[in-house]
N, CA, C and O atoms as CSV, one atom per row, in Angstrom:
chain,resi,resn,atom,element,x,y,z
A,1,GLN,N,N,-8.380,-18.151,-2.766
A,1,GLN,CA,C,-7.976,-17.007,-3.574
A,1,GLN,C,C,-8.379,-15.716,-2.905
A,1,GLN,O,O,-9.432,-15.621,-2.274
A,2,VAL,N,N,-7.534,-14.737,-3.052
A,2,VAL,CA,C,-7.797,-13.398,-2.508
A,2,VAL,C,C,-7.704,-12.400,-3.659
A,2,VAL,O,O,-6.774,-12.451,-4.464
A,3,GLN,N,N,-8.665,-11.503,-3.727
A,3,GLN,CA,C,-8.638,-10.441,-4.725
A,3,GLN,C,C,-8.406,-9.112,-3.991
A,3,GLN,O,O,-8.967,-8.869,-2.923
A,4,LEU,N,N,-7.573,-8.272,-4.586
A,4,LEU,CA,C,-7.232,-6.977,-3.994
A,4,LEU,C,C,-7.531,-5.873,-4.997
A,4,LEU,O,O,-7.164,-5.972,-6.168
A,5,VAL,N,N,-8.193,-4.828,-4.537
A,5,VAL,CA,C,-8.509,-3.690,-5.395
A,5,VAL,C,C,-8.067,-2.409,-4.700
A,5,VAL,O,O,-8.512,-2.102,-3.594
A,6,GLU,N,N,-7.183,-1.665,-5.365
A,6,GLU,CA,C,-6.698,-0.407,-4.806
A,6,GLU,C,C,-7.513,0.770,-5.341
A,6,GLU,O,O,-8.128,0.690,-6.404
A,7,SER,N,N,-7.501,1.848,-4.587
A,7,SER,CA,C,-8.117,3.099,-5.022
A,7,SER,C,C,-7.431,4.254,-4.304
A,7,SER,O,O,-6.737,4.061,-3.305
A,8,GLY,N,N,-7.639,5.453,-4.829
A,8,GLY,CA,C,-7.160,6.639,-4.125
A,8,GLY,C,C,-5.941,7.308,-4.714
A,8,GLY,O,O,-5.508,8.338,-4.196
A,9,GLY,N,N,-5.373,6.772,-5.766
A,9,GLY,CA,C,-4.215,7.426,-6.364
A,9,GLY,C,C,-4.614,8.716,-7.060
A,9,GLY,O,O,-5.797,9.043,-7.160
A,10,GLY,N,N,-3.616,9.442,-7.538
A,10,GLY,CA,C,-3.904,10.679,-8.239
A,10,GLY,C,C,-2.696,11.568,-8.342
A,10,GLY,O,O,-1.564,11.138,-8.118
A,11,LEU,N,N,-2.949,12.832,-8.690
A,11,LEU,CA,C,-1.899,13.833,-8.860
A,11,LEU,C,C,-1.959,14.815,-7.700
A,11,LEU,O,O,-3.029,15.308,-7.345
A,12,VAL,N,N,-0.807,15.093,-7.119
A,12,VAL,CA,C,-0.743,16.014,-5.993
A,12,VAL,C,C,0.567,16.796,-6.068
A,12,VAL,O,O,1.550,16.320,-6.637
A,13,GLN,N,N,0.573,17.978,-5.501
A,13,GLN,CA,C,1.794,18.778,-5.477
A,13,GLN,C,C,2.711,18.340,-4.339
A,13,GLN,O,O,2.276,17.715,-3.371
A,14,THR,N,N,3.969,18.678,-4.479
A,14,THR,CA,C,4.929,18.390,-3.409
A,14,THR,C,C,4.434,18.960,-2.087
A,14,THR,O,O,3.994,20.107,-2.009
A,15,GLY,N,N,4.516,18.130,-1.051
A,15,GLY,CA,C,4.047,18.541,0.265
A,15,GLY,C,C,2.603,18.180,0.537
A,15,GLY,O,O,2.131,18.314,1.666
A,16,GLY,N,N,1.899,17.724,-0.480
A,16,GLY,CA,C,0.505,17.372,-0.326
A,16,GLY,C,C,0.308,15.979,0.245
A,16,GLY,O,O,1.260,15.293,0.619
A,17,SER,N,N,-0.952,15.582,0.302
A,17,SER,CA,C,-1.314,14.296,0.892
A,17,SER,C,C,-2.251,13.529,-0.026
A,17,SER,O,O,-3.013,14.110,-0.799
A,18,LEU,N,N,-2.175,12.221,0.080
A,18,LEU,CA,C,-3.100,11.314,-0.594
A,18,LEU,C,C,-3.352,10.138,0.331
A,18,LEU,O,O,-2.519,9.788,1.166
A,19,ARG,N,N,-4.509,9.544,0.162
A,19,ARG,CA,C,-4.839,8.352,0.935
A,19,ARG,C,C,-5.204,7.238,-0.025
A,19,ARG,O,O,-6.125,7.371,-0.830
A,20,LEU,N,N,-4.470,6.136,0.069
A,20,LEU,CA,C,-4.744,4.950,-0.740
A,20,LEU,C,C,-5.530,3.942,0.093
A,20,LEU,O,O,-5.355,3.834,1.307
A,21,SER,N,N,-6.388,3.219,-0.586
A,21,SER,CA,C,-7.130,2.150,0.077
A,21,SER,C,C,-7.020,0.881,-0.738
A,21,SER,O,O,-6.921,0.921,-1.965
A,22,CYS,N,N,-7.040,-0.237,-0.054
A,22,CYS,CA,C,-7.008,-1.548,-0.691
A,22,CYS,C,C,-8.054,-2.410,0.003
A,22,CYS,O,O,-8.024,-2.590,1.221
A,23,THR,N,N,-8.972,-2.933,-0.788
A,23,THR,CA,C,-10.018,-3.787,-0.238
A,23,THR,C,C,-9.806,-5.218,-0.708
A,23,THR,O,O,-9.643,-5.480,-1.900
A,24,ALA,N,N,-9.810,-6.121,0.233
A,24,ALA,CA,C,-9.622,-7.535,-0.067
A,24,ALA,C,C,-10.958,-8.257,-0.085
A,24,ALA,O,O,-11.869,-7.931,0.676
A,25,SER,N,N,-11.058,-9.237,-0.961
A,25,SER,CA,C,-12.252,-10.078,-1.019
A,25,SER,C,C,-11.811,-11.504,-1.298
A,25,SER,O,O,-10.648,-11.757,-1.613
A,26,GLY,N,N,-12.740,-12.423,-1.182
A,26,GLY,CA,C,-12.414,-13.837,-1.381
A,26,GLY,C,C,-12.057,-14.487,-0.055
A,26,GLY,O,O,-12.744,-14.277,0.945
A,27,SER,N,N,-10.997,-15.269,-0.039
A,27,SER,CA,C,-10.591,-16.019,1.149
A,27,SER,C,C,-9.800,-15.134,2.109
A,27,SER,O,O,-8.633,-15.400,2.397
A,28,THR,N,N,-10.434,-14.105,2.588
A,28,THR,CA,C,-9.730,-13.100,3.393
A,28,THR,C,C,-9.267,-13.639,4.741
A,28,THR,O,O,-8.368,-13.073,5.363
A,29,TRP,N,N,-9.880,-14.735,5.195
A,29,TRP,CA,C,-9.471,-15.289,6.487
A,29,TRP,C,C,-8.070,-15.909,6.421
A,29,TRP,O,O,-7.469,-16.204,7.454
A,30,THR,N,N,-7.565,-16.101,5.226
A,30,THR,CA,C,-6.232,-16.680,5.074
A,30,THR,C,C,-5.128,-15.625,5.113
A,30,THR,O,O,-3.945,-15.963,5.132
A,31,ILE,N,N,-5.516,-14.338,5.126
A,31,ILE,CA,C,-4.529,-13.264,5.056
A,31,ILE,C,C,-3.817,-13.084,6.391
A,31,ILE,O,O,-4.454,-12.931,7.434
A,32,ALA,N,N,-2.500,-13.104,6.344
A,32,ALA,CA,C,-1.693,-12.843,7.527
A,32,ALA,C,C,-1.288,-11.371,7.568
A,32,ALA,O,O,-1.671,-10.642,8.483
A,33,ALA,N,N,-0.535,-10.951,6.601
A,33,ALA,CA,C,-0.056,-9.577,6.560
A,33,ALA,C,C,-0.469,-8.923,5.250
A,33,ALA,O,O,-0.653,-9.586,4.228
A,34,MET,N,N,-0.606,-7.616,5.310
A,34,MET,CA,C,-0.878,-6.837,4.106
A,34,MET,C,C,0.164,-5.746,3.997
A,34,MET,O,O,0.697,-5.280,5.004
A,35,ALA,N,N,0.450,-5.345,2.786
A,35,ALA,CA,C,1.542,-4.406,2.582
A,35,ALA,C,C,1.296,-3.550,1.347
A,35,ALA,O,O,0.452,-3.859,0.506
A,36,TRP,N,N,2.050,-2.479,1.269
A,36,TRP,CA,C,2.084,-1.634,0.074
A,36,TRP,C,C,3.492,-1.695,-0.526
A,36,TRP,O,O,4.495,-1.629,0.184
A,37,TYR,N,N,3.531,-1.821,-1.824
A,37,TYR,CA,C,4.764,-1.742,-2.589
A,37,TYR,C,C,4.577,-0.665,-3.644
A,37,TYR,O,O,3.455,-0.226,-3.898
A,38,ARG,N,N,5.671,-0.239,-4.258
A,38,ARG,CA,C,5.568,0.720,-5.357
A,38,ARG,C,C,6.622,0.417,-6.405
A,38,ARG,O,O,7.640,-0.219,-6.132
A,39,GLN,N,N,6.350,0.888,-7.606
A,39,GLN,CA,C,7.261,0.604,-8.712
A,39,GLN,C,C,7.262,1.770,-9.687
A,39,GLN,O,O,6.213,2.319,-10.025
A,40,THR,N,N,8.456,2.136,-10.132
A,40,THR,CA,C,8.615,3.138,-11.177
A,40,THR,C,C,9.204,2.456,-12.404
A,40,THR,O,O,9.822,1.399,-12.279
A,41,PRO,N,N,9.027,3.038,-13.584
A,41,PRO,CA,C,9.514,2.403,-14.814
A,41,PRO,C,C,11.003,2.081,-14.750
A,41,PRO,O,O,11.815,2.926,-14.370
A,42,GLY,N,N,11.348,0.874,-15.118
A,42,GLY,CA,C,12.734,0.468,-15.159
A,42,GLY,C,C,13.321,0.041,-13.841
A,42,GLY,O,O,14.493,-0.331,-13.770
A,43,LYS,N,N,12.518,0.090,-12.789
A,43,LYS,CA,C,13.022,-0.295,-11.472
A,43,LYS,C,C,12.207,-1.447,-10.908
A,43,LYS,O,O,11.072,-1.696,-11.313
A,44,GLN,N,N,12.825,-2.140,-9.960
A,44,GLN,CA,C,12.117,-3.230,-9.302
A,44,GLN,C,C,11.071,-2.687,-8.340
A,44,GLN,O,O,11.193,-1.584,-7.809
A,45,ARG,N,N,10.069,-3.476,-8.141
A,45,ARG,CA,C,9.045,-3.120,-7.172
A,45,ARG,C,C,9.683,-3.095,-5.778
A,45,ARG,O,O,10.436,-3.998,-5.415
A,46,GLU,N,N,9.374,-2.058,-5.012
A,46,GLU,CA,C,9.991,-1.927,-3.703
A,46,GLU,C,C,8.958,-1.859,-2.595
A,46,GLU,O,O,7.839,-1.381,-2.784
A,47,PHE,N,N,9.356,-2.344,-1.449
A,47,PHE,CA,C,8.514,-2.339,-0.266
A,47,PHE,C,C,8.321,-0.922,0.241
A,47,PHE,O,O,9.252,-0.116,0.234
A,48,VAL,N,N,7.101,-0.620,0.683
A,48,VAL,CA,C,6.807,0.690,1.247
A,48,VAL,C,C,6.390,0.567,2.716
A,48,VAL,O,O,6.966,1.215,3.589
A,49,ALA,N,N,5.392,-0.264,2.976
A,49,ALA,CA,C,4.879,-0.394,4.339
A,49,ALA,C,C,4.114,-1.697,4.448
A,49,ALA,O,O,3.563,-2.191,3.464
A,50,GLU,N,N,4.083,-2.251,5.653
A,50,GLU,CA,C,3.308,-3.455,5.882
A,50,GLU,C,C,2.686,-3.390,7.265
A,50,GLU,O,O,3.152,-2.657,8.137
A,51,ILE,N,N,1.637,-4.159,7.453
A,51,ILE,CA,C,0.975,-4.216,8.747
A,51,ILE,C,C,0.374,-5.597,8.919
A,51,ILE,O,O,-0.251,-6.132,8.004
A,52,SER,N,N,0.567,-6.168,10.094
A,52,SER,CA,C,0.060,-7.508,10.364
A,52,SER,C,C,-1.381,-7.427,10.870
A,52,SER,O,O,-1.918,-6.341,11.087
A,53,THR,N,N,-1.988,-8.587,11.051
A,53,THR,CA,C,-3.345,-8.622,11.576
A,53,THR,C,C,-3.406,-8.058,12.987
A,53,THR,O,O,-4.458,-7.610,13.442
A,54,ARG,N,N,-2.273,-8.084,13.675
A,54,ARG,CA,C,-2.218,-7.555,15.038
A,54,ARG,C,C,-1.882,-6.071,15.067
A,54,ARG,O,O,-1.773,-5.471,16.136
A,55,GLY,N,N,-1.717,-5.475,13.866
A,55,GLY,CA,C,-1.460,-4.040,13.815
A,55,GLY,C,C,-0.012,-3.645,13.917
A,55,GLY,O,O,0.299,-2.462,14.059
A,56,VAL,N,N,0.886,-4.616,13.847
A,56,VAL,CA,C,2.314,-4.304,13.890
A,56,VAL,C,C,2.747,-3.845,12.501
A,56,VAL,O,O,2.538,-4.554,11.517
A,57,SER,N,N,3.343,-2.671,12.423
A,57,SER,CA,C,3.672,-2.100,11.125
A,57,SER,C,C,5.176,-1.882,10.961
A,57,SER,O,O,5.913,-1.720,11.933
A,58,ASN,N,N,5.596,-1.884,9.720
A,58,ASN,CA,C,6.977,-1.588,9.345
A,58,ASN,C,C,6.948,-0.698,8.113
A,58,ASN,O,O,6.029,-0.792,7.299
A,59,TYR,N,N,7.945,0.163,7.970
A,59,TYR,CA,C,7.981,1.110,6.866
A,59,TYR,C,C,9.356,1.163,6.218
A,59,TYR,O,O,10.382,0.933,6.858
A,60,LYS,N,N,9.341,1.471,4.939
A,60,LYS,CA,C,10.576,1.836,4.244
A,60,LYS,C,C,11.116,3.093,4.918
A,60,LYS,O,O,10.361,3.991,5.291
A,61,GLU,N,N,12.427,3.134,5.065
A,61,GLU,CA,C,13.024,4.216,5.827
A,61,GLU,C,C,12.645,5.599,5.290
A,61,GLU,O,O,12.401,6.522,6.066
A,62,SER,N,N,12.597,5.738,3.984
A,62,SER,CA,C,12.357,7.059,3.402
A,62,SER,C,C,10.920,7.555,3.570
A,62,SER,O,O,10.645,8.732,3.338
A,63,VAL,N,N,10.004,6.674,3.971
A,63,VAL,CA,C,8.622,7.103,4.176
A,63,VAL,C,C,8.238,7.142,5.641
A,63,VAL,O,O,7.163,7.622,6.001
A,64,GLU,N,N,9.130,6.631,6.487
A,64,GLU,CA,C,8.867,6.613,7.933
A,64,GLU,C,C,8.581,8.043,8.419
A,64,GLU,O,O,9.330,8.970,8.111
A,65,GLY,N,N,7.507,8.207,9.168
A,65,GLY,CA,C,7.132,9.516,9.668
A,65,GLY,C,C,6.264,10.315,8.720
A,65,GLY,O,O,5.658,11.305,9.130
A,66,ARG,N,N,6.189,9.910,7.463
A,66,ARG,CA,C,5.336,10.606,6.489
A,66,ARG,C,C,4.132,9.757,6.090
A,66,ARG,O,O,3.046,10.289,5.863
A,67,PHE,N,N,4.317,8.456,6.005
A,67,PHE,CA,C,3.260,7.536,5.606
A,67,PHE,C,C,2.766,6.771,6.834
A,67,PHE,O,O,3.538,6.420,7.726
A,68,ILE,N,N,1.469,6.529,6.851
A,68,ILE,CA,C,0.882,5.749,7.947
A,68,ILE,C,C,-0.018,4.677,7.357
A,68,ILE,O,O,-0.971,4.979,6.639
A,69,ALA,N,N,0.291,3.426,7.665
A,69,ALA,CA,C,-0.537,2.304,7.224
A,69,ALA,C,C,-1.517,1.955,8.325
A,69,ALA,O,O,-1.174,1.960,9.507
A,70,SER,N,N,-2.731,1.653,7.927
A,70,SER,CA,C,-3.736,1.217,8.896
A,70,SER,C,C,-4.558,0.100,8.275
A,70,SER,O,O,-4.664,-0.016,7.054
A,71,ARG,N,N,-5.122,-0.696,9.123
A,71,ARG,CA,C,-5.828,-1.880,8.639
A,71,ARG,C,C,-7.128,-2.041,9.406
A,71,ARG,O,O,-7.163,-1.935,10.632
A,72,ASP,N,N,-8.177,-2.294,8.675
A,72,ASP,CA,C,-9.487,-2.585,9.252
A,72,ASP,C,C,-9.792,-4.039,8.948
A,72,ASP,O,O,-10.235,-4.365,7.847
A,73,ASN,N,N,-9.560,-4.917,9.914
A,73,ASN,CA,C,-9.742,-6.345,9.676
A,73,ASN,C,C,-11.211,-6.697,9.426
A,73,ASN,O,O,-11.508,-7.621,8.668
A,74,ALA,N,N,-12.114,-5.974,10.052
A,74,ALA,CA,C,-13.540,-6.264,9.876
A,74,ALA,C,C,-13.988,-5.985,8.450
A,74,ALA,O,O,-14.842,-6.689,7.910
A,75,GLU,N,N,-13.401,-4.944,7.838
A,75,GLU,CA,C,-13.777,-4.587,6.468
A,75,GLU,C,C,-12.756,-5.074,5.452
A,75,GLU,O,O,-12.869,-4.782,4.262
A,76,ASN,N,N,-11.758,-5.818,5.925
A,76,ASN,CA,C,-10.723,-6.346,5.027
A,76,ASN,C,C,-10.109,-5.239,4.178
A,76,ASN,O,O,-9.968,-5.379,2.963
A,77,ARG,N,N,-9.753,-4.160,4.820
A,77,ARG,CA,C,-9.237,-2.997,4.116
A,77,ARG,C,C,-7.909,-2.554,4.695
A,77,ARG,O,O,-7.705,-2.548,5.909
A,78,LEU,N,N,-7.019,-2.187,3.802
A,78,LEU,CA,C,-5.720,-1.639,4.160
A,78,LEU,C,C,-5.627,-0.236,3.575
A,78,LEU,O,O,-5.864,-0.041,2.383
A,79,ASP,N,N,-5.287,0.731,4.399
A,79,ASP,CA,C,-5.141,2.104,3.933
A,79,ASP,C,C,-3.691,2.562,4.071
A,79,ASP,O,O,-2.925,2.034,4.878
A,80,LEU,N,N,-3.344,3.544,3.272
A,80,LEU,CA,C,-2.030,4.166,3.390
A,80,LEU,C,C,-2.222,5.674,3.298
A,80,LEU,O,O,-2.523,6.206,2.229
A,81,GLN,N,N,-2.048,6.350,4.412
A,81,GLN,CA,C,-2.110,7.796,4.439
A,81,GLN,C,C,-0.717,8.326,4.119
A,81,GLN,O,O,0.243,8.052,4.840
A,82,MET,N,N,-0.618,9.081,3.040
A,82,MET,CA,C,0.679,9.574,2.587
A,82,MET,C,C,0.696,11.090,2.734
A,82,MET,O,O,-0.071,11.800,2.084
A,83,ASN,N,N,1.575,11.566,3.591
A,83,ASN,CA,C,1.699,12.997,3.863
A,83,ASN,C,C,3.072,13.501,3.421
A,83,ASN,O,O,4.013,12.727,3.248
A,84,TYR,N,N,3.156,14.814,3.246
A,84,TYR,CA,C,4.433,15.452,2.862
A,84,TYR,C,C,5.056,14.737,1.660
A,84,TYR,O,O,6.239,14.398,1.656
A,85,LEU,N,N,4.233,14.527,0.662
A,85,LEU,CA,C,4.673,13.781,-0.512
A,85,LEU,C,C,5.772,14.517,-1.256
A,85,LEU,O,O,5.808,15.746,-1.308
A,86,ARG,N,N,6.668,13.723,-1.830
A,86,ARG,CA,C,7.808,14.229,-2.584
A,86,ARG,C,C,7.758,13.694,-4.007
A,86,ARG,O,O,7.134,12.662,-4.254
A,87,PRO,N,N,8.399,14.371,-4.941
A,87,PRO,CA,C,8.410,13.854,-6.319
A,87,PRO,C,C,8.936,12.419,-6.413
A,87,PRO,O,O,8.485,11.651,-7.263
A,88,GLU,N,N,9.873,12.057,-5.559
A,88,GLU,CA,C,10.414,10.698,-5.600
A,88,GLU,C,C,9.429,9.645,-5.087
A,88,GLU,O,O,9.703,8.448,-5.168
A,89,ASP,N,N,8.301,10.082,-4.567
A,89,ASP,CA,C,7.246,9.131,-4.190
A,89,ASP,C,C,6.379,8.748,-5.387
A,89,ASP,O,O,5.530,7.863,-5.284
A,90,THR,N,N,6.590,9.406,-6.507
A,90,THR,CA,C,5.829,9.100,-7.713
A,90,THR,C,C,6.083,7.665,-8.136
A,90,THR,O,O,7.229,7.251,-8.310
A,91,ALA,N,N,4.999,6.904,-8.301
A,91,ALA,CA,C,5.110,5.485,-8.650
A,91,ALA,C,C,3.719,4.897,-8.800
A,91,ALA,O,O,2.713,5.538,-8.496
A,92,ILE,N,N,3.691,3.679,-9.271
A,92,ILE,CA,C,2.465,2.896,-9.184
A,92,ILE,C,C,2.529,2.152,-7.855
A,92,ILE,O,O,3.503,1.454,-7.573
A,93,TYR,N,N,1.504,2.301,-7.054
A,93,TYR,CA,C,1.450,1.673,-5.745
A,93,TYR,C,C,0.582,0.420,-5.816
A,93,TYR,O,O,-0.538,0.446,-6.328
A,94,TYR,N,N,1.123,-0.669,-5.292
A,94,TYR,CA,C,0.449,-1.963,-5.331
A,94,TYR,C,C,0.149,-2.450,-3.921
A,94,TYR,O,O,0.978,-2.352,-3.017
A,95,CYS,N,N,-1.031,-2.964,-3.763
A,95,CYS,CA,C,-1.414,-3.624,-2.521
A,95,CYS,C,C,-0.985,-5.085,-2.596
A,95,CYS,O,O,-1.087,-5.723,-3.643
A,96,ASN,N,N,-0.513,-5.591,-1.492
A,96,ASN,CA,C,-0.037,-6.975,-1.418
A,96,ASN,C,C,-0.613,-7.635,-0.179
A,96,ASN,O,O,-0.749,-7.006,0.871
A,97,ALA,N,N,-0.945,-8.899,-0.314
A,97,ALA,CA,C,-1.391,-9.667,0.840
A,97,ALA,C,C,-0.661,-11.002,0.842
A,97,ALA,O,O,-0.469,-11.626,-0.202
A,98,HIS,N,N,-0.258,-11.430,2.040
A,98,HIS,CA,C,0.376,-12.733,2.199
A,98,HIS,C,C,-0.527,-13.614,3.044
A,98,HIS,O,O,-1.036,-13.194,4.083
A,99,SER,N,N,-0.713,-14.828,2.588
A,99,SER,CA,C,-1.525,-15.749,3.363
A,99,SER,C,C,-0.666,-16.458,4.402
A,99,SER,O,O,0.563,-16.418,4.341
A,100,TYR,N,N,-1.327,-17.105,5.353
A,100,TYR,CA,C,-0.601,-17.878,6.374
A,100,TYR,C,C,0.166,-19.036,5.734
A,100,TYR,O,O,1.117,-19.558,6.316
A,101,GLN,N,N,-0.254,-19.428,4.537
A,101,GLN,CA,C,0.426,-20.509,3.823
A,101,GLN,C,C,1.569,-19.994,2.959
A,101,GLN,O,O,2.222,-20.766,2.258
A,102,GLY,N,N,1.808,-18.679,3.014
A,102,GLY,CA,C,2.926,-18.122,2.273
A,102,GLY,C,C,2.610,-17.704,0.852
A,102,GLY,O,O,3.520,-17.393,0.084
A,103,ARG,N,N,1.340,-17.692,0.487
A,103,ARG,CA,C,0.969,-17.308,-0.862
A,103,ARG,C,C,0.829,-15.789,-0.927
A,103,ARG,O,O,0.340,-15.159,0.011
A,104,ALA,N,N,1.262,-15.212,-2.041
A,104,ALA,CA,C,1.217,-13.760,-2.210
A,104,ALA,C,C,0.174,-13.372,-3.251
A,104,ALA,O,O,0.021,-14.036,-4.276
A,105,TYR,N,N,-0.527,-12.302,-2.975
A,105,TYR,CA,C,-1.533,-11.763,-3.893
A,105,TYR,C,C,-1.225,-10.292,-4.140
A,105,TYR,O,O,-0.680,-9.605,-3.276
A,106,TRP,N,N,-1.584,-9.816,-5.345
A,106,TRP,CA,C,-1.320,-8.433,-5.722
A,106,TRP,C,C,-2.565,-7.785,-6.303
A,106,TRP,O,O,-3.378,-8.434,-6.961
A,107,GLY,N,N,-2.695,-6.488,-6.045
A,107,GLY,CA,C,-3.723,-5.715,-6.704
A,107,GLY,C,C,-3.223,-5.242,-8.055
A,107,GLY,O,O,-2.104,-5.555,-8.463
A,108,GLN,N,N,-4.068,-4.481,-8.749
A,108,GLN,CA,C,-3.727,-4.034,-10.096
A,108,GLN,C,C,-2.870,-2.779,-10.095
A,108,GLN,O,O,-2.291,-2.421,-11.120
A,109,GLY,N,N,-2.787,-2.115,-8.964
A,109,GLY,CA,C,-1.961,-0.920,-8.837
A,109,GLY,C,C,-2.743,0.362,-9.044
A,109,GLY,O,O,-3.751,0.387,-9.751
A,110,THR,N,N,-2.262,1.429,-8.415
A,110,THR,CA,C,-2.861,2.749,-8.580
A,110,THR,C,C,-1.739,3.779,-8.700
A,110,THR,O,O,-0.768,3.742,-7.944
A,111,GLN,N,N,-1.879,4.685,-9.640
A,111,GLN,CA,C,-0.817,5.649,-9.932
A,111,GLN,C,C,-0.846,6.810,-8.949
A,111,GLN,O,O,-1.892,7.402,-8.682
A,112,VAL,N,N,0.325,7.116,-8.422
A,112,VAL,CA,C,0.507,8.309,-7.587
A,112,VAL,C,C,1.557,9.184,-8.265
A,112,VAL,O,O,2.673,8.737,-8.529
A,113,THR,N,N,1.195,10.421,-8.541
A,113,THR,CA,C,2.116,11.349,-9.185
A,113,THR,C,C,2.245,12.596,-8.328
A,113,THR,O,O,1.251,13.238,-7.989
A,114,VAL,N,N,3.488,12.933,-7.979
A,114,VAL,CA,C,3.750,14.108,-7.153
A,114,VAL,C,C,4.517,15.105,-8.008
A,114,VAL,O,O,5.636,14.834,-8.444
A,115,SER,N,N,3.915,16.244,-8.239
A,115,SER,CA,C,4.551,17.267,-9.079
A,115,SER,C,C,5.434,18.177,-8.222
A,115,SER,O,O,5.137,18.455,-7.060
A,116,SER,N,N,6.525,18.626,-8.835
A,116,SER,CA,C,7.471,19.492,-8.103
A,116,SER,C,C,7.134,20.963,-8.284
A,116,SER,O,O,7.823,21.825,-7.740
């Protein structure tokens, strides 16, 4: 089992920055990739960014160049630096981890609100 805890959400103005963190505990050696997703009311949860244990990252097109995912394998932590935030980035952001066995884990989510 893997437990994920997010932190760092909050309220920011358009153009501002926030940094999210996700700390994993439990069977962390089973984690292959970690990712961030987000969800707004009435919509499906959507992929934002992911990074493998080797540091290979992928991003949703609309956040490419503004968001940077980083991973500290020693501390079992995944961060998301979010710059030039837009109102459409407002959502609950969830940390996700996939194990080598294909099992998925989710954090409880952290609210990010970008005011216009």
